[in-house]
C-alpha positions, 0 to 999 in steps of 0.5 A: 566608237567603232563603226562597222557595216552589217551586209547580206547577200539577198534577192537570191530566190529564182522563179519558184525557188525562194529564200524565205528570210530576206524581208526578216533580215533587212531590219537587221542589217545596213547594206544589202547585196542584191543578185543581179540574175547571173548566179541567182535572182530574176527580174521580179525578185530584184524588184521586190528586194529593192523595194524592200531595202529602200523601205527599211532604209538599207544601202543597196549594192549590186551583187554580180556573179558568174553566169552559173545559175545551176552552180549558184556562181560558186564554180570558177570559170576561165574568164578574161578581164574584159569578160569580167568588166562586161559582166559587171557592167551589164548586172550593175545596169540591170539593178540600177534601173529597179533602184532608180525606178523607186527613186533610190541610188546604188551604194556599192557593188560587191562581186559574188561567189567564185567571181569574188574569190578569183578577183581577190587573187587576180590582179587583172580581174580585180582591175576589170571589175573595179574599172567597170564600177568606176566607169559606170558610177565612180562614187560607188564603193567596192566591197572586197575581201580584206587584204586582197587584190580587190582592195588594192585594185580600187585603190589604184584606180580611185574608187572607194573600197570597203574591207569585207570579213565574214562572220561564217567562214574560216580563214587560212594562214594568209587572211584568205578564205578557206575554200568551200571544198575544204572541211571546216570552211563554213563555221556551224556554231553561232558561238564561234562565228560571234567570237570571231566577229568580235575579235575581227571588229574590236582587235583587227584580228582573225584566228586562222585554221592553223591557230595563228593570229592574222591581222585584218581590216573589218569595215563590213561584215558579211552574212550569207543570205542562203545560209540555214541560220542566216536570220538568227546569226544576223540577230545574234551579230546585231545584239552583240555589236550593239552590246559592245557599243559599236556603231552600225552603219553603211560606209558613207551613210553616217546614220546609225540603224 
């Protein structure tokens, strides 16, 4: 039986600006990536999201991003590997304090937005991020874009990696995500997203924007919590995978939800 994780980016409310679907999504997923205050999130939101994730027995991961609240961490910045290291260590520490205060343990780290995409392409940035995780908590998993520098950096350093695929994003001919600046980067039709998920999980294939099949390793499926239809998409994906006999579990947990 196939086993796959469903993860979602959560805790991205900030001050008076609220993401309303977080608590409703938690029962549908197996791991949560919680914003750490740089691209989104604030202390109260972090605490509340950690508490809710633990209540729903969802694996908790830090979701560190670039220091860009106005751009939601999706604008690229010219940073060094050392700066990436420092940003990740800082944000991991903030979230881990909340997790430990409730008696929980962090499970993984998944970079956010532009930092994620930059590290997928840049070996040195990827190594800076992987090293940060390894130095702080070497037992954690690094969630990274399947087939990219992040997965390779984790493997080199001895950090456990999880290859991530996206339900609501299109792919280029080499397995890279279509940049959000380009038309068609985000899948708007639920049927198209579901068909893409099923093929990635069952066949290890994603069809690129050019119509060519690309091999891909699907260990965890991302749902963007800030998406307009995030809750409905999470429910549809869970129902589809369960109907196909796919076991749903966060890596290393061994308990289906």
